[in-house]
CHARMM internal coordinates of N, CA and C (Angstrom, degrees):
IC EDIT
DIST 1 N 1 CA 1.4718
DIST 1 CA 1 C 1.5347
ANGL 1 N 1 CA 1 C 110.36
DIST 1 C 2 N 1.3650
ANGL 1 CA 1 C 2 N 115.37
DIHE 1 N 1 CA 1 C 2 N -47.61
DIST 2 N 2 CA 1.4444
ANGL 1 C 2 N 2 CA 120.11
DIHE 1 CA 1 C 2 N 2 CA -176.71
DIST 2 CA 2 C 1.5312
ANGL 2 N 2 CA 2 C 109.45
DIHE 1 C 2 N 2 CA 2 C -65.76
DIST 2 C 3 N 1.3249
ANGL 2 CA 2 C 3 N 116.48
DIHE 2 N 2 CA 2 C 3 N -37.67
DIST 3 N 3 CA 1.4688
ANGL 2 C 3 N 3 CA 119.92
DIHE 2 CA 2 C 3 N 3 CA -179.43
DIST 3 CA 3 C 1.4863
ANGL 3 N 3 CA 3 C 112.68
DIHE 2 C 3 N 3 CA 3 C -64.16
DIST 3 C 4 N 1.3776
ANGL 3 CA 3 C 4 N 118.43
DIHE 3 N 3 CA 3 C 4 N -34.92
DIST 4 N 4 CA 1.4597
ANGL 3 C 4 N 4 CA 121.40
DIHE 3 CA 3 C 4 N 4 CA 179.37
DIST 4 CA 4 C 1.5466
ANGL 4 N 4 CA 4 C 106.93
DIHE 3 C 4 N 4 CA 4 C -71.29
DIST 4 C 5 N 1.3150
ANGL 4 CA 4 C 5 N 119.55
DIHE 4 N 4 CA 4 C 5 N -37.59
DIST 5 N 5 CA 1.4707
ANGL 4 C 5 N 5 CA 119.50
DIHE 4 CA 4 C 5 N 5 CA -178.86
DIST 5 CA 5 C 1.5371
ANGL 5 N 5 CA 5 C 108.62
DIHE 4 C 5 N 5 CA 5 C -68.14
DIST 5 C 6 N 1.3239
ANGL 5 CA 5 C 6 N 118.13
DIHE 5 N 5 CA 5 C 6 N -38.16
DIST 6 N 6 CA 1.4512
ANGL 5 C 6 N 6 CA 122.59
DIHE 5 CA 5 C 6 N 6 CA 178.68
DIST 6 CA 6 C 1.5335
ANGL 6 N 6 CA 6 C 110.46
DIHE 5 C 6 N 6 CA 6 C -63.90
DIST 6 C 7 N 1.2974
ANGL 6 CA 6 C 7 N 117.04
DIHE 6 N 6 CA 6 C 7 N -43.73
DIST 7 N 7 CA 1.4793
ANGL 6 C 7 N 7 CA 120.67
DIHE 6 CA 6 C 7 N 7 CA 176.84
DIST 7 CA 7 C 1.5022
ANGL 7 N 7 CA 7 C 110.56
DIHE 6 C 7 N 7 CA 7 C -62.06
DIST 7 C 8 N 1.3286
ANGL 7 CA 7 C 8 N 116.57
DIHE 7 N 7 CA 7 C 8 N -45.55
DIST 8 N 8 CA 1.4810
ANGL 7 C 8 N 8 CA 119.45
DIHE 7 CA 7 C 8 N 8 CA -177.52
DIST 8 CA 8 C 1.5508
ANGL 8 N 8 CA 8 C 109.44
DIHE 7 C 8 N 8 CA 8 C -66.35
DIST 8 C 9 N 1.2959
ANGL 8 CA 8 C 9 N 120.44
DIHE 8 N 8 CA 8 C 9 N -39.37
DIST 9 N 9 CA 1.4555
ANGL 8 C 9 N 9 CA 122.74
DIHE 8 CA 8 C 9 N 9 CA 176.15
DIST 9 CA 9 C 1.5339
ANGL 9 N 9 CA 9 C 111.07
DIHE 8 C 9 N 9 CA 9 C -63.90
DIST 9 C 10 N 1.3089
ANGL 9 CA 9 C 10 N 117.80
DIHE 9 N 9 CA 9 C 10 N -36.96
DIST 10 N 10 CA 1.4482
ANGL 9 C 10 N 10 CA 121.39
DIHE 9 CA 9 C 10 N 10 CA 177.51
DIST 10 CA 10 C 1.5406
ANGL 10 N 10 CA 10 C 110.03
DIHE 9 C 10 N 10 CA 10 C -67.05
DIST 10 C 11 N 1.2703
ANGL 10 CA 10 C 11 N 117.60
DIHE 10 N 10 CA 10 C 11 N -43.85
DIST 11 N 11 CA 1.5023
ANGL 10 C 11 N 11 CA 120.67
DIHE 10 CA 10 C 11 N 11 CA -179.83
DIST 11 CA 11 C 1.5205
ANGL 11 N 11 CA 11 C 109.59
DIHE 10 C 11 N 11 CA 11 C -64.31
DIST 11 C 12 N 1.3020
ANGL 11 CA 11 C 12 N 117.36
DIHE 11 N 11 CA 11 C 12 N -42.16
DIST 12 N 12 CA 1.4862
ANGL 11 C 12 N 12 CA 120.11
DIHE 11 CA 11 C 12 N 12 CA 178.04
DIST 12 CA 12 C 1.5193
ANGL 12 N 12 CA 12 C 111.46
DIHE 11 C 12 N 12 CA 12 C -64.68
DIST 12 C 13 N 1.3154
ANGL 12 CA 12 C 13 N 116.82
DIHE 12 N 12 CA 12 C 13 N -40.02
DIST 13 N 13 CA 1.4474
ANGL 12 C 13 N 13 CA 120.94
DIHE 12 CA 12 C 13 N 13 CA 177.67
DIST 13 CA 13 C 1.4901
ANGL 13 N 13 CA 13 C 113.22
DIHE 12 C 13 N 13 CA 13 C -64.20
DIST 13 C 14 N 1.3208
ANGL 13 CA 13 C 14 N 118.97
DIHE 13 N 13 CA 13 C 14 N -44.03
DIST 14 N 14 CA 1.4111
ANGL 13 C 14 N 14 CA 122.76
DIHE 13 CA 13 C 14 N 14 CA 178.86
DIST 14 CA 14 C 1.5454
ANGL 14 N 14 CA 14 C 110.43
DIHE 13 C 14 N 14 CA 14 C -65.32
DIST 14 C 15 N 1.3507
ANGL 14 CA 14 C 15 N 116.01
DIHE 14 N 14 CA 14 C 15 N -40.20
DIST 15 N 15 CA 1.4446
ANGL 14 C 15 N 15 CA 119.94
DIHE 14 CA 14 C 15 N 15 CA 178.22
DIST 15 CA 15 C 1.5573
ANGL 15 N 15 CA 15 C 110.48
DIHE 14 C 15 N 15 CA 15 C -62.70
DIST 15 C 16 N 1.2883
ANGL 15 CA 15 C 16 N 117.53
DIHE 15 N 15 CA 15 C 16 N -39.74
DIST 16 N 16 CA 1.4623
ANGL 15 C 16 N 16 CA 121.53
DIHE 15 CA 15 C 16 N 16 CA 179.16
DIST 16 CA 16 C 1.5650
ANGL 16 N 16 CA 16 C 111.09
DIHE 15 C 16 N 16 CA 16 C -64.64
DIST 16 C 17 N 1.2769
ANGL 16 CA 16 C 17 N 114.62
DIHE 16 N 16 CA 16 C 17 N -40.98
DIST 17 N 17 CA 1.4849
ANGL 16 C 17 N 17 CA 119.26
DIHE 16 CA 16 C 17 N 17 CA -179.20
DIST 17 CA 17 C 1.5760
ANGL 17 N 17 CA 17 C 108.88
DIHE 16 C 17 N 17 CA 17 C -67.64
DIST 17 C 18 N 1.3045
ANGL 17 CA 17 C 18 N 116.00
DIHE 17 N 17 CA 17 C 18 N -44.44
DIST 18 N 18 CA 1.4707
ANGL 17 C 18 N 18 CA 119.66
DIHE 17 CA 17 C 18 N 18 CA 178.10
DIST 18 CA 18 C 1.5381
ANGL 18 N 18 CA 18 C 111.12
DIHE 17 C 18 N 18 CA 18 C -62.22
DIST 18 C 19 N 1.3072
ANGL 18 CA 18 C 19 N 116.64
DIHE 18 N 18 CA 18 C 19 N -42.08
DIST 19 N 19 CA 1.4531
ANGL 18 C 19 N 19 CA 119.81
DIHE 18 CA 18 C 19 N 19 CA 179.45
DIST 19 CA 19 C 1.5028
ANGL 19 N 19 CA 19 C 111.15
DIHE 18 C 19 N 19 CA 19 C -62.87
DIST 19 C 20 N 1.3260
ANGL 19 CA 19 C 20 N 117.92
DIHE 19 N 19 CA 19 C 20 N -43.83
DIST 20 N 20 CA 1.4728
ANGL 19 C 20 N 20 CA 119.75
DIHE 19 CA 19 C 20 N 20 CA -177.45
DIST 20 CA 20 C 1.5197
ANGL 20 N 20 CA 20 C 107.35
DIHE 19 C 20 N 20 CA 20 C -66.67
DIST 20 C 21 N 1.3504
ANGL 20 CA 20 C 21 N 121.50
DIHE 20 N 20 CA 20 C 21 N -41.82
DIST 21 N 21 CA 1.4494
ANGL 20 C 21 N 21 CA 122.60
DIHE 20 CA 20 C 21 N 21 CA 178.93
DIST 21 CA 21 C 1.5145
ANGL 21 N 21 CA 21 C 111.35
DIHE 20 C 21 N 21 CA 21 C -59.48
DIST 21 C 22 N 1.3034
ANGL 21 CA 21 C 22 N 115.77
DIHE 21 N 21 CA 21 C 22 N -44.84
DIST 22 N 22 CA 1.4910
ANGL 21 C 22 N 22 CA 120.40
DIHE 21 CA 21 C 22 N 22 CA -178.59
DIST 22 CA 22 C 1.5493
ANGL 22 N 22 CA 22 C 109.42
DIHE 21 C 22 N 22 CA 22 C -63.78
DIST 22 C 23 N 1.3355
ANGL 22 CA 22 C 23 N 114.44
DIHE 22 N 22 CA 22 C 23 N -46.91
DIST 23 N 23 CA 1.4815
ANGL 22 C 23 N 23 CA 118.07
DIHE 22 CA 22 C 23 N 23 CA 178.45
DIST 23 CA 23 C 1.5026
ANGL 23 N 23 CA 23 C 112.03
DIHE 22 C 23 N 23 CA 23 C -59.52
DIST 23 C 24 N 1.3115
ANGL 23 CA 23 C 24 N 119.46
DIHE 23 N 23 CA 23 C 24 N -44.79
DIST 24 N 24 CA 1.4131
ANGL 23 C 24 N 24 CA 123.04
DIHE 23 CA 23 C 24 N 24 CA 179.31
DIST 24 CA 24 C 1.5498
ANGL 24 N 24 CA 24 C 110.38
DIHE 23 C 24 N 24 CA 24 C -62.63
DIST 24 C 25 N 1.3243
ANGL 24 CA 24 C 25 N 117.88
DIHE 24 N 24 CA 24 C 25 N -38.96
DIST 25 N 25 CA 1.4554
ANGL 24 C 25 N 25 CA 120.15
DIHE 24 CA 24 C 25 N 25 CA 179.40
DIST 25 CA 25 C 1.5296
ANGL 25 N 25 CA 25 C 109.90
DIHE 24 C 25 N 25 CA 25 C -66.51
DIST 25 C 26 N 1.3230
ANGL 25 CA 25 C 26 N 117.18
DIHE 25 N 25 CA 25 C 26 N -42.61
DIST 26 N 26 CA 1.4562
ANGL 25 C 26 N 26 CA 120.46
DIHE 25 CA 25 C 26 N 26 CA -179.35
DIST 26 CA 26 C 1.5522
ANGL 26 N 26 CA 26 C 110.25
DIHE 25 C 26 N 26 CA 26 C -65.75
DIST 26 C 27 N 1.3227
ANGL 26 CA 26 C 27 N 116.31
DIHE 26 N 26 CA 26 C 27 N -40.60
DIST 27 N 27 CA 1.4948
ANGL 26 C 27 N 27 CA 120.64
DIHE 26 CA 26 C 27 N 27 CA 179.47
DIST 27 CA 27 C 1.5196
ANGL 27 N 27 CA 27 C 109.46
DIHE 26 C 27 N 27 CA 27 C -63.56
DIST 27 C 28 N 1.3759
ANGL 27 CA 27 C 28 N 119.29
DIHE 27 N 27 CA 27 C 28 N -43.10
DIST 28 N 28 CA 1.4171
ANGL 27 C 28 N 28 CA 122.09
DIHE 27 CA 27 C 28 N 28 CA -179.79
DIST 28 CA 28 C 1.5451
ANGL 28 N 28 CA 28 C 110.69
DIHE 27 C 28 N 28 CA 28 C -65.83
DIST 28 C 29 N 1.3034
ANGL 28 CA 28 C 29 N 115.65
DIHE 28 N 28 CA 28 C 29 N -41.51
DIST 29 N 29 CA 1.4844
ANGL 28 C 29 N 29 CA 118.75
DIHE 28 CA 28 C 29 N 29 CA 178.93
DIST 29 CA 29 C 1.5443
ANGL 29 N 29 CA 29 C 110.76
DIHE 28 C 29 N 29 CA 29 C -63.45
DIST 29 C 30 N 1.3130
ANGL 29 CA 29 C 30 N 118.32
DIHE 29 N 29 CA 29 C 30 N -39.92
DIST 30 N 30 CA 1.4461
ANGL 29 C 30 N 30 CA 120.84
DIHE 29 CA 29 C 30 N 30 CA 178.99
DIST 30 CA 30 C 1.5151
ANGL 30 N 30 CA 30 C 110.13
DIHE 29 C 30 N 30 CA 30 C -66.97
DIST 30 C 31 N 1.3635
ANGL 30 CA 30 C 31 N 117.31
DIHE 30 N 30 CA 30 C 31 N -36.49
DIST 31 N 31 CA 1.4529
ANGL 30 C 31 N 31 CA 119.90
DIHE 30 CA 30 C 31 N 31 CA 179.37
DIST 31 CA 31 C 1.5329
ANGL 31 N 31 CA 31 C 111.29
DIHE 30 C 31 N 31 CA 31 C -67.63
DIST 31 C 32 N 1.3031
ANGL 31 CA 31 C 32 N 115.47
DIHE 31 N 31 CA 31 C 32 N -40.32
DIST 32 N 32 CA 1.5098
ANGL 31 C 32 N 32 CA 119.85
DIHE 31 CA 31 C 32 N 32 CA 178.30
DIST 32 CA 32 C 1.4810
ANGL 32 N 32 CA 32 C 108.44
DIHE 31 C 32 N 32 CA 32 C -65.49
DIST 32 C 33 N 1.3172
ANGL 32 CA 32 C 33 N 119.67
DIHE 32 N 32 CA 32 C 33 N -41.14
DIST 33 N 33 CA 1.4095
ANGL 32 C 33 N 33 CA 122.76
DIHE 32 CA 32 C 33 N 33 CA -179.32
DIST 33 CA 33 C 1.5615
ANGL 33 N 33 CA 33 C 111.35
DIHE 32 C 33 N 33 CA 33 C -61.80
DIST 33 C 34 N 1.3138
ANGL 33 CA 33 C 34 N 113.19
DIHE 33 N 33 CA 33 C 34 N -42.87
DIST 34 N 34 CA 1.4729
ANGL 33 C 34 N 34 CA 117.22
DIHE 33 CA 33 C 34 N 34 CA 177.58
DIST 34 CA 34 C 1.5091
ANGL 34 N 34 CA 34 C 112.51
DIHE 33 C 34 N 34 CA 34 C -67.64
DIST 34 C 35 N 1.3092
ANGL 34 CA 34 C 35 N 116.32
DIHE 34 N 34 CA 34 C 35 N -36.17
DIST 35 N 35 CA 1.5217
ANGL 34 C 35 N 35 CA 120.84
DIHE 34 CA 34 C 35 N 35 CA -179.27
DIST 35 CA 35 C 1.4879
ANGL 35 N 35 CA 35 C 112.80
DIHE 34 C 35 N 35 CA 35 C -72.64
DIST 35 C 36 N 1.3480
ANGL 35 CA 35 C 36 N 117.05
DIHE 35 N 35 CA 35 C 36 N -28.50
DIST 36 N 36 CA 1.4513
ANGL 35 C 36 N 36 CA 118.22
DIHE 35 CA 35 C 36 N 36 CA -173.26
DIST 36 CA 36 C 1.4990
ANGL 36 N 36 CA 36 C 115.96
DIHE 35 C 36 N 36 CA 36 C -103.20
DIST 36 C 37 N 1.3528
ANGL 36 CA 36 C 37 N 118.47
DIHE 36 N 36 CA 36 C 37 N -6.93
DIST 37 N 37 CA 1.4379
ANGL 36 C 37 N 37 CA 122.44
DIHE 36 CA 36 C 37 N 37 CA 177.01
DIST 37 CA 37 C 1.5137
ANGL 37 N 37 CA 37 C 109.19
DIHE 36 C 37 N 37 CA 37 C -88.70
DIST 37 C 38 N 1.3681
ANGL 37 CA 37 C 38 N 115.17
DIHE 37 N 37 CA 37 C 38 N 146.97
DIST 38 N 38 CA 1.4636
ANGL 37 C 38 N 38 CA 115.54
DIHE 37 CA 37 C 38 N 38 CA -179.16
DIST 38 CA 38 C 1.4887
ANGL 38 N 38 CA 38 C 110.45
DIHE 37 C 38 N 38 CA 38 C -74.21
DIST 38 C 39 N 1.3069
ANGL 38 CA 38 C 39 N 119.47
DIHE 38 N 38 CA 38 C 39 N 148.56
DIST 39 N 39 CA 1.4726
ANGL 38 C 39 N 39 CA 120.17
DIHE 38 CA 38 C 39 N 39 CA -178.73
DIST 39 CA 39 C 1.5304
ANGL 39 N 39 CA 39 C 111.64
DIHE 38 C 39 N 39 CA 39 C -71.09
DIST 39 C 40 N 1.2708
ANGL 39 CA 39 C 40 N 112.55
DIHE 39 N 39 CA 39 C 40 N 151.33
DIST 40 N 40 CA 1.4729
ANGL 39 C 40 N 40 CA 119.58
DIHE 39 CA 39 C 40 N 40 CA -179.82
DIST 40 CA 40 C 1.5110
ANGL 40 N 40 CA 40 C 108.47
DIHE 39 C 40 N 40 CA 40 C -90.06
DIST 40 C 41 N 1.3510
ANGL 40 CA 40 C 41 N 116.01
DIHE 40 N 40 CA 40 C 41 N 102.35
DIST 41 N 41 CA 1.4658
ANGL 40 C 41 N 41 CA 119.80
DIHE 40 CA 40 C 41 N 41 CA -172.70
DIST 41 CA 41 C 1.5255
ANGL 41 N 41 CA 41 C 110.54
DIHE 40 C 41 N 41 CA 41 C -106.55
DIST 41 C 42 N 1.2662
ANGL 41 CA 41 C 42 N 118.63
DIHE 41 N 41 CA 41 C 42 N 44.08
DIST 42 N 42 CA 1.4641
ANGL 41 C 42 N 42 CA 122.53
DIHE 41 CA 41 C 42 N 42 CA 176.12
DIST 42 CA 42 C 1.4759
ANGL 42 N 42 CA 42 C 114.03
DIHE 41 C 42 N 42 CA 42 C -71.60
END
COOR INIT
IC SEED 1 N 1 CA 1 C
IC BUILD
């Protein structure tokens, strides 16, 4: 029983780390896109 809980906690922890890395990457890409595109001055 304890082994299953440990495995589940490990999977949840890894998923949280992967999610945070993907979100940070997307946020940085959006920031670079905003910084490098010319402003719309219509």
